[in-house]
C-alpha positions as CSV (number, residue, x, y, z in Angstrom):
1,M,1.2,15.2,22.4
2,K,-1.4,17.5,20.4
3,L,-3.8,16.0,17.3
4,Y,-5.4,19.5,15.8
5,G,-9.2,18.9,14.0
6,I,-12.1,19.0,13.9
7,P,-14.0,16.9,15.4
8,N,-16.5,16.2,12.9
9,C,-14.0,16.2,10.2
10,S,-13.8,11.9,8.9
11,T,-9.8,12.6,8.6
12,V,-9.8,13.4,12.0
13,K,-12.5,10.9,13.3
14,K,-10.0,8.8,11.4
15,A,-6.5,9.9,13.3
16,R,-8.7,10.0,16.7
17,A,-9.7,6.3,16.2
18,W,-6.5,4.8,14.7
19,L,-4.7,6.5,18.0
20,E,-7.6,5.1,21.0
21,E,-7.8,1.9,19.2
22,R,-3.9,2.0,20.2
23,D,-3.9,3.3,23.5
24,I,-1.6,5.6,22.3
25,P,-3.0,8.9,24.7
26,Y,-2.7,12.6,23.3
27,E,-5.5,15.9,23.5
28,F,-7.3,16.9,21.1
29,H,-7.4,20.6,20.3
30,D,-10.6,21.5,17.8
31,F,-10.1,24.7,16.1
32,K,-13.4,25.4,15.6
33,K,-13.7,26.5,18.9
34,E,-10.2,27.1,20.4
35,G,-9.1,28.4,17.4
36,V,-5.7,28.5,15.3
37,P,-3.0,28.9,17.0
38,E,-1.2,31.2,14.7
39,P,2.8,30.3,16.3
40,L,1.7,26.7,15.5
41,M,0.8,28.0,12.3
42,K,4.1,29.8,11.2
43,R,6.0,26.8,12.8
44,L,4.8,24.8,10.2
45,C,4.7,27.1,7.3
46,K,8.7,27.5,8.0
47,L,9.0,23.7,8.1
48,L,6.2,22.2,5.5
49,G,6.1,25.2,3.4
50,W,2.1,27.0,3.7
51,E,1.3,25.5,0.5
52,A,0.9,21.9,2.5
53,L,-1.2,23.3,5.1
54,V,-3.8,25.1,2.9
55,N,-6.1,21.8,1.6
56,R,-7.2,23.3,-1.3
57,S,-9.0,20.2,-2.8
58,G,-11.5,20.9,-0.4
59,Q,-15.7,22.0,0.0
60,T,-14.4,25.0,1.6
61,W,-11.4,26.1,-0.7
62,R,-13.2,25.5,-3.5
63,K,-16.4,27.5,-2.0
64,L,-14.2,30.4,-1.9
65,D,-14.3,32.8,-4.9
66,D,-11.4,33.2,-7.5
67,A,-10.1,37.2,-5.8
68,R,-10.3,35.6,-2.0
69,K,-8.1,32.6,-3.4
70,A,-5.4,34.7,-5.6
71,Q,-4.9,36.2,-2.5
72,V,-3.7,33.6,-0.4
73,K,0.3,33.6,-2.7
74,D,2.8,33.8,0.7
75,V,3.2,32.7,4.9
76,A,1.3,35.9,5.8
77,S,-2.2,35.3,3.5
78,A,-2.5,31.7,4.1
79,I,-2.2,31.9,7.5
80,A,-4.5,34.7,7.8
81,L,-7.4,32.5,5.8
82,M,-6.6,29.8,8.6
83,K,-7.1,31.7,11.0
84,E,-10.5,33.4,8.8
85,N,-12.0,30.1,8.0
86,A,-10.3,26.6,10.1
87,S,-11.7,24.6,7.5
88,V,-9.4,25.4,5.5
89,I,-6.7,24.2,6.7
90,K,-5.0,20.2,5.8
91,R,-6.3,18.3,8.7
92,P,-5.8,16.6,11.6
93,I,-2.3,18.4,12.1
94,L,-0.7,15.9,14.7
95,D,2.4,17.5,17.2
96,R,4.1,14.5,18.9
97,D,7.2,16.1,20.2
98,G,7.6,19.2,17.8
99,Q,7.6,16.3,15.2
100,Y,4.5,16.6,12.4
101,Q,2.0,14.6,10.5
102,V,-0.2,16.5,8.1
103,G,-3.3,15.2,6.9
104,F,-3.6,10.6,8.0
105,S,-2.9,7.6,5.9
106,E,-3.1,4.5,8.6
107,E,0.5,3.6,6.3
108,N,2.2,7.2,7.3
109,Y,1.0,6.6,11.8
110,G,2.2,3.1,11.3
111,A,5.6,4.5,10.4
112,F,5.5,7.8,12.5
113,F,4.7,5.8,15.5
114,G,7.2,2.0,14.7
115,E,4.5,0.2,14.1
């Protein structure tokens, strides 16, 4: 199982704490240090749509100028933005044997792990 995100993100911290409190082992992939894995992003865009992966309510998106925001209109442009600035990705992304959770809530993780 792999958790993707940015270590200082408060939502990622909550997800990591949730997993650790339950002794659920996972590998952490730091977008800032290890990059944004394009094959994963393509797979998730196909499964969920690129709109589910771009955090339009986050500070990083809000700081983009309107011209840059307008360029994000399909899978290719969304992935380009995510690779350019990983902070725009909705996180964390949890990959559990090809089943995915994007974002974190105790309720969703509880259901995902059968609690």
